C-alpha positions as CSV (number, residue, x, y, z in Angstrom):
1,M,-58.5,-191.1,-61.6
2,A,-61.4,-190.2,-58.9
3,E,-64.5,-189.0,-59.8
4,I,-66.4,-185.6,-58.2
5,I,-69.5,-186.5,-57.0
6,L,-70.5,-183.3,-56.2
7,D,-68.8,-179.9,-56.1
8,S,-68.4,-177.4,-53.2
9,N,-71.7,-175.8,-53.7
10,A,-73.6,-179.4,-54.4
11,F,-72.0,-180.9,-51.6
12,Q,-73.3,-177.7,-49.5
13,D,-77.0,-178.0,-50.9
14,A,-76.6,-181.8,-49.7
15,L,-75.8,-180.8,-46.2
16,R,-78.2,-177.7,-45.8
17,T,-81.2,-180.6,-46.8
18,I,-80.0,-183.5,-44.9
19,S,-79.9,-180.7,-42.3
20,T,-83.2,-179.3,-42.8
21,E,-84.7,-182.9,-43.1
22,I,-83.7,-183.9,-40.0
23,F,-84.7,-180.1,-37.8
24,A,-87.9,-180.7,-39.7
25,D,-88.4,-184.1,-38.1
26,N,-86.6,-182.9,-34.4
27,R,-88.1,-179.7,-34.2
28,N,-87.2,-180.1,-29.9
29,I,-83.9,-180.3,-29.6
30,S,-83.8,-181.9,-26.5
31,D,-85.3,-184.7,-28.2
32,F,-82.4,-185.7,-30.5
33,A,-78.3,-186.1,-30.6
34,V,-76.1,-186.0,-33.1
35,V,-73.1,-188.6,-33.1
36,G,-70.3,-188.8,-35.6
37,I,-68.9,-191.5,-36.4
38,Q,-64.9,-190.8,-36.2
39,S,-62.8,-189.4,-37.8
40,K,-64.8,-187.7,-40.7
41,G,-68.2,-188.4,-40.0
42,V,-67.4,-185.8,-36.8
43,F,-66.4,-183.6,-38.8
44,L,-69.7,-183.7,-41.2
45,A,-71.5,-184.2,-37.6
46,K,-70.3,-180.9,-36.5
47,R,-71.4,-178.8,-40.1
48,I,-74.6,-180.7,-40.1
49,I,-75.0,-179.2,-36.7
50,S,-74.1,-175.6,-37.7
51,E,-77.1,-176.0,-39.9
52,I,-79.5,-177.1,-37.4
53,A,-78.5,-174.2,-35.1
54,K,-78.9,-171.9,-38.2
55,L,-82.2,-173.4,-38.5
56,S,-83.5,-173.6,-34.7
57,S,-81.7,-169.9,-34.0
58,V,-80.1,-172.1,-31.1
59,K,-76.4,-172.0,-30.4
60,E,-74.7,-175.5,-31.7
61,S,-73.4,-175.9,-28.5
62,E,-76.8,-176.5,-27.2
63,I,-77.7,-179.2,-29.8
64,L,-76.2,-183.1,-28.1
65,F,-73.3,-183.9,-29.7
66,G,-71.3,-187.2,-29.3
67,T,-68.2,-189.3,-31.1
68,L,-68.2,-192.5,-31.6
69,D,-64.7,-194.5,-32.6
70,I,-66.2,-198.0,-34.8
71,T,-62.3,-199.1,-35.6
72,L,-62.6,-202.7,-33.8
73,H,-66.1,-203.7,-35.1
74,R,-65.0,-202.9,-38.9
75,D,-65.3,-205.8,-41.5
76,D,-61.8,-205.0,-43.2
77,L,-59.4,-205.3,-39.9
78,D,-57.8,-208.0,-41.6
79,D,-56.7,-205.7,-44.6
80,F,-54.5,-203.1,-42.2
81,E,-52.2,-206.2,-41.2
82,S,-49.1,-204.3,-39.3
83,D,-50.7,-200.9,-40.2
84,M,-53.6,-200.7,-37.9
85,P,-55.7,-197.8,-37.7
86,I,-55.5,-195.8,-34.8
87,I,-58.2,-196.1,-31.8
88,K,-60.1,-192.3,-31.4
89,D,-61.9,-191.5,-29.0
90,T,-66.1,-192.3,-28.3
91,V,-67.0,-189.1,-26.3
92,I,-70.8,-189.6,-25.4
93,P,-71.6,-187.0,-22.9
94,F,-75.1,-187.3,-22.5
95,D,-78.0,-189.6,-21.7
96,L,-78.8,-191.7,-25.0
97,N,-81.9,-192.5,-23.2
98,R,-85.2,-191.5,-25.1
99,K,-83.3,-189.6,-27.7
100,N,-83.5,-190.0,-31.5
101,I,-79.8,-190.6,-32.5
102,I,-78.6,-189.4,-36.2
103,L,-75.5,-191.5,-36.4
104,V,-73.1,-189.6,-38.9
105,D,-70.8,-191.1,-41.2
106,D,-68.8,-190.4,-44.4
107,V,-68.9,-193.6,-46.3
108,L,-69.8,-193.0,-49.9
109,F,-68.0,-196.2,-51.3
110,T,-67.1,-199.4,-50.1
111,G,-66.2,-202.5,-51.6
112,E,-64.7,-203.3,-54.6
113,R,-65.0,-202.2,-58.0
């Protein structure tokens, strides 16, 4: 049975808090970029960008966004045997130099109990 860590309201509150803290540390949107780790980290990164856009009064499209696939760098690849995960795109369409990179992943629990 899965435990509920956050309900939808608590999750939205946590997302808003994280976004507010990111924006507080990076008021100039040209100084940072948000990169989501495939696949659910991309979804969370887009939600964070949406919240930051609201806080900063800029369009979501003005906030630098990229995606990163770390599949081949996982420490559990041997566990997949013949069901290897699908490698997705890494797309970082901007210069990373002199940017604060906000790396977003969705990992809540790893390892064995």
